[in-house]
N, C-alpha and C positions, 0 to 999 in steps of 0.2 A: 316923473315925466309922463305925459299923456300916452296911454297904451292903445287907444282906439285910432290906429294910424293905417287903415287900409289893409292892403294885402300882407304887409309885414306882420300884423297881428294874427292873421290866419296861420302863417308859418310858425309864429311863436306858440300858438295854440296847438298846432301839430306837435311841436317839440314837447309841450307839456304832456300830451296824451301818449307820446311815445316814451315818456320817462316814467306808463301807468304807472303836583299842583293841589289846587283846591278841589274838594269834593263837588261833583257836578250837582246842580239843582235844576229842577224843572220837571215837567211831566215826563212820564216814563216811556212814552211811545207805544205802550200797550195798555189797553183798557184795564184800569186798576180799580176794583171796587173797594180796596182797602183804604185805611185812613191815610191822610197826606204824610209823606215822608217815609212811609213803610210800603215799598213796592212789593207786589205779590210775586210768587214764583211763576216763571214761564217755562213750561215743559214742551219738549219736542219728541215726537215718536221716532221709531227706528227707521232705518234706510229701506227704501223700496225702489221700484222701477221709476226711471225719469219720465217715462211716457205712457206706460201701460195703465189701464184703468185700475189695476190692482195696486198701483203705486200712489193713487190719490190719497192724501192725508199723511203720507210718509214724509220723512225729513232726513237729510244727511248733513253731517259736518264734514268739510273737506278743506283741502289746501291746494294751491295751484303753482305751477311754474311753466316756463317755456324754454325749449331747447336752446335756441340762439342766445337767450339771455343768461343762461347758466353754464353751458357746456364748454369744455376746453377742446383743443385739437379740432376745431370746427372751421376749416380753412376753405371750403368749397362753396360757401354761400355768398350771396350778394352783399350782406352786411359786413362780412369780413373784408371783402374787397373795397367796399365803400368807405369803411372806417380806417383801414390800414394806411399808415403814413406813406406818402410818395417817396420814392418812385415805384415801389412794389404795388402800392394801392393808390386810392384816390384821395385819402386824407380828408374826407368830408365831415368827419365827426370824431369824437373821442374813440380810440381804438378798442374794439371789443376784446381782442387778444384771446386769452384763455378763460375769459369770463370768471366764473367762480369755481372752476374745476368740476363741474357737475357731471361730465361724461365719465371721467376717471372714477369719481366717487358715487356713481349712480346707485349701485346696490347698497353701499354704505349709508347713503342718505335716506334709504328706506327706513332705517332705524330712527331717523329724525321724525319722519312721518308717523311711525308707530308710537313714538313718545308722546305725540299729541292726542292720542286716543280717538283720532278722527276715523270716519268710515271710508273715506275715498280720497284719492289723489288724482288731480287733473294734471297730466303731463303732455308734452308735445313730442312728436317725432320730427327729426331734422331731415327734410327731404333730400338736402344736398349730401347727406351721409349715405342714404339709401341708394341714391342715383347720382353720384358725383359727376358722371358724364352721361350724356343722353343714351339711354338704352343699356347701360352697364349697371347692374344691380350688385351692390356690395353685400354679400351674404354675412360677412363678419359684423357689419353694422346691424343687420336684422337680428343676428344672434345676440348682440349686445342688448338691444331693446327687449328681446325675448327673455333674457335673463333678468332684466329689471322688472318686467311684468311678473315673472315667476316669483321674484322676491316679494313683491307687493301681495300677490295672491296667497303666498305662504304665511304672511302676517295678517291675513284677513282684511286687507285693504283693497277696496274696489277701484280698479283703474278706469279713468276716463281719458281717452286719447284724442288729442287735438292733432289734426293732420296738417294744417297750414296756419302758422302763427307768424305772419308778416315776412318770412324769409323764403328765398328761392335759391335753387342752384344757379350759378352764374349763367349757365347756358340757356336758361329760360328767358332772360332779358338782361343782357350784359350792360351794366351801367357805364362801361367805357365806350359804348357805341349806341347811345340812345336813339339816334336817327336810323340806325340799321339800314344804311344805304344799299348794301349788297343783298338784302332780303334774308329770309329765314335760312338757317343752316343748323347743323347739329351742335355747333358751338355757340349759337345765338338764335333762338327762335323769334326774337324781336318783340316778344311780350304780348300782353292781352290786347293792346290797342292796335296791333298790326292787322291789316285785313286778312292776310293768309296765316301769319304766325299765331294770331290769337286763337284760331281754331286748333292749331297744333298744341298750344299750351293747355287748352281745356282737355284735349285727349290725353296728354301726358299726366295731368293732375288726376284724371280718372284712373289711369294705369297705375300710378303711384299708390292711390288709395286702395286699389284692388290688391296690389302686392302686399301692403302692410296688413290689410284685413285678412288676407289668406294666411299670413304667418301668425298673426296675433289673435285672430278672431275666435280661437277656441278658448281663450281666457278673457278676452275683452268684448263686452257687449254694449258699451256706451262710448259714443264718439262725438267729436265736434269736427265739422268739416273745415270751417274758416273762423278765425278769431277776428272780431271787430272789422268786418270787411270794409266799412266806410272810413275807418281810420287808415287802413291800408290804402284805399283809393285816394285819400286825401294826401298822404305824404308821398306816395309812389307816382300818382298820375295827375293830381290837382296842382300842386305847387313845387314838386321836385325836391322836397326837403329830405327825402330818403331814397334808397335805390328802388327803381332804376333811374330816378331823377328826372321824371317827365312832368312838365308844367303845362297841362292842357285844359285847365278849367278857366278858359277865357273865350271870348267870341270867335277868335280865329281857329282855335283847336278843339272846341267843345265836342265836335263830332268824334274826335279821337277818344276823348274822355268817355263819352257815352258808349262807344264801341268797347272800351276796356271794361266798363261796368257791366255791360250786357254779357260779355264773355265770363266775367267773374261770377255773375249769377248763374250762368250756364254751367260753370265749373262746379259750383255747389251741387246743383242737381245731378251732374254726372258723377261726382264723388259719392253722393248719397246712394245712387243706384249701384255703383260699383261695390260699395261696402255691403249693401243689402245682399247683393248676389254672391259675394265671396263669403259672407258671414251668415249663412243660412242657419235656421234653427236645426239643431242636432238633437232629434228626439231621443236617440240612444243615451244621451248624457243629460237630458232634461234641461237644456239650456233655453233661456228666454231669447226672444227675437232681439236683434240689435236695435238700439235706440240712438238715433242720430239727430243732433241739434246744431244750432248756430249760436255763437257767442257774439253779442252786439253791444257797442257803446251806446249808453243811454244816460244822458246828463240831465240836470235840472236847468231849464232855460227861463230867463226872465226878460221882459221888454224893458229897455232903458233909453234915456235921452238926457243929455246935459248932466250926467253924473247922478241922476236920480231914476228911481223906478218910473216907468211910463205906462200910462193907459191910452196913449195916442194910438188910434187905430192903425196907423202906418207901422208903428213899432210892434204892436201885437201881431199884425199880419206877418211882419218880418220874422218874429219869433217862431210863428207857426210854419213859415216856409222853410226856415233853417232846420227845425226839428224834423219836418217831413223829409228834407233832403238827406240829412245825416243819420237819423235814427230809424225812420219808418220806411223810406223808399225801397231799400233793399229787401226788407222782410215783406213788404206789400207785394213786391214782384213775385215772390215765392208763394205767398198766401193766396193771391188772386190769379196768378198766371198771366201777368201783364208787365209791360215795361213802359216807363215814362221817359222817353228819350230826350226831351227838352226840359225836364225837371220842373214843370209848371204845376204839378199836382194832378194832371189829367193823363191817364194811360193812353199811349199811342199805338202799342203793339200787343197782340194776343200771343201768349206763350203757354198754352195748356200743359205742355211737357214739363213745366217748372212746378206745377201744383203737386201737392201731396208729397213733398220732399222735405218735410220739416216735422219732426216728432216732438221736439221741445225747443224752448228758446231761453237763452241766457243773457238777460239785460245786465250790463256791467256799469255801475254808476260810480263816478269819482268826483265830479266837479259841478259847481254852479257857474253858469255862463250868461253874460248879458248880451242881448241881441237888439239891434236897432235897424231901422230902415237906412239904406245906403245914403250917405250924405248928411245924416243927422248930426255928425260931429264936425261937419264942414269939410271933410275929406272928399276928394274927387276920385279916390282909388279905393273902392269898397273891398272888404275882406273877401267876400265871395261875389265876384262880378256877375256870374250867370244868374244867381238868385237874388242879387242886389241887397245884401245885408252886410252890416258891420258887426264885429264881435268884440267883446271885452271880457277878460278873465279876472280882473281885480280892480281895486280902487286906483285912481279916483273916478274912472268912468263907470265902474260897477260898484254901487254902494254895498258895503258888507251887510249880510244878514247877521253874522257874528264873526268879528275879526279873529277870534281865537281859532277858527277853522281854516285860516289861511295857511297854505302849505308852501313854505319858502322855496324849497328845491324844485317845486313843480310850477310855481307862480300861478296858483289858482286857489280859490276858496273851496274846500271840501264840502260835500253835501250829503251828510248822513240823513238829515231830516227829509231829504227828497226821495229816499228809497221807497217809502210807502206810496207816494204819488206815482212814481215811475211804474211800480208793480201793478198798481190799480189801472193805470192807463193802458199798459200792455195787455193786461188781462181782458180789458173791455174791447180793445181793438182786435185782438186775436182770440176770440172766444173759444174756449175748450182746449187751448194750447198750454200745456204745463210749462211753468217757469222755474228757473233756478238761478240764484245769484252766483254765476260761474266765476266771477272775480269780485273782490271788494277789499280795499286796503288803504293805507295811508303811508306816505313817505315821511319818516320822522326819526330823529335821534333819541327821542324820549319814549321809552317803551310804555309809559303810562298812557300817553296819547294814543298809542296803538291799541292798548287794551280798551280804552274808552271808545274808540272808533269801532272796534270789533263788537263790543257789547251793545252799543247803540244801534249798530246795523242789525244785529239779531233782534233787538227790540222792535225795530221797524218791520222786519220780516214777520215777527210774531204777531204784530198788529194786523198786517195784511192777511196772514193765515186765519186769524180770529174773525176777520171780515169775509171769509170764504174764498179768498184768492188762492189759487192752486200753486203754491210755491213749495218746491220739493227739496230745497237744499241751499247751502251757503258754502262757498269756497273762498278761503282767505287768500288774498294776494299780498305777500308771497311766502312760500316756505323759507326762501333764502334771499338775502341781499343779491342784487343782480345788475346786469347791464340794462339800463333804462333807455335804450335806443338813443335818441338825440340828446338825452339828458346825461348819458354816460353813467358813471358809478357814484355820483354824488347823492342822488336820491336813495334812501334806504327803506325798502318796503319789507324786509325780511323779518319773520318771527325769529329766525336765527341770523345773527350778525356774522358776516364773513370778513376775515382779515385776508385781503388778496395777496399779501406777501407770503403767507403761509398756507392759505386756504382753510385755516381753522374755522370751524363752525362753533359759535357760542350762543346759547339760548338767551334771548332777552326775557324780561319778566313777563312779557305777554304770553310766552309759551305756557307758563304755569296757569295763567288765567284761562287760556283756550283749552288746555288739557283738562282743567276742572269742569268747564262747561260741557265738553264733549263726553267726559266720563259719566257725568250725572244726567246728561241729555236735558239740561235745564239752565236757566239763568236764575240763580238763587237770589233771594232778597238781599243778601249781603253783597253779592257781586253787583247787583243792580244799583244798590245804594252807593257803592264805591266808584263804579265806572259808568253807570247808565244815565239816562235822563236826556234833557234837551238844553242844559246849561252850557257854559263855556267849557272848552277842552283845556286840559292842563297846558301851560305854555310850552312852546317848542324847546326853549332852553330854560330849565327850572330856575326860578328866582327872577325871571324877567317878565314884564307885563305883556299881554297879548298885543299884537300889532293893531 
């Protein structure tokens, strides 16, 4: 069935991104002076600062999770309400429930991280646990996360803490009352798009960041304010595909969408300053200054038309508009201190207060996406009406680069080979800003595919580093199978598989591969020969041909 069908495909794409064999042949992805078929060893140095000059040239191996996606007993956030079956909830998606028991097993799961030999663990704090009701801080929840951080530090694992990963306390923007006709209150601030409530949300996000940094900042020096802010804006405020369910990316309501995005940018800056203030350098303990970054979605985009790659200037321009809107616009606002309120590529407002609130940047690449000028498919309902583009994530409207990279449970073609180009483009656009691959992974039931994806991503990063791009780390997504937002539990991203009936964690064979890489701080010729290169991935189901 044709997949380029206007606004519907945009919602499908949101769902995909909310759900983040034979020996491979081909070039290694890293410059290789050795003879063909014998890839050379690629080495990685030790961990360093994500942002300080002393960290340039350093590298870290890590693994990532997010609280809402793995934690049990997590009943006060908007995703729980959104996904819980009616009448208690809204029943809008598969129920998150107790996820994979990650709250109860938080300290125990540190052992799984330790087993990987990695340097660092990127985890998130659940705001709705810290502040289940506005102004009421749950000290027991803070104690819990403090113990988790203690366990990581005791094992020599450096924590990186994400403060906002898609989920909010219900009182921030109650999805049961998206119109908020009675105005902001302690039980519903009405969200980022509300003229008065948006300001209150920004203030509350900064207070939350301050509270967490004050409690954990003596052991945590590296932070992420927001995870993939434009993915959040897309599902929450563009098409209403996730909580709070607002569909404002249209001519009638675009001012609301712009207001929400402006406030979200402001929230990043406010959280950045709150953490910096609460987590000051402690000279008595010789601690480094806090390093605060932003994790952003960054895909590989190609112009298409009529089921083929396109060099039509209209489609090339559409590709560039979409990439600016979804990948660059938010970061540009912080980098330049400006805001483009009508999303035409030309800044309309000056915001010098936003500048200098970004210490490092985390591009997170998963997919290859086709973009065409609105109407190229014959549709009168473009995927993104404000910027007038249509999108496609798979055949027949997007021709495969390599069908073996198609990810069935996510309905997109994975893009390992795009990693180098994304890192190069970001390095050029934001000169001097250190980069880290703060997420990268593949949903698969075949652990060999996962190992291939992991090794090939590291090869691409190694190639970028060899060309002088300041890339300081790689975080595999994910430590555990988890709740993949609108995709529910079907996509499996975990290095450790989770049986949700028992919550038992079972290592996949990719654990041994990553463990060996992290222990040796290298991609050996043997590992590269087995898993690396640019050839086809092993099939999703062993014994079946690639799609």
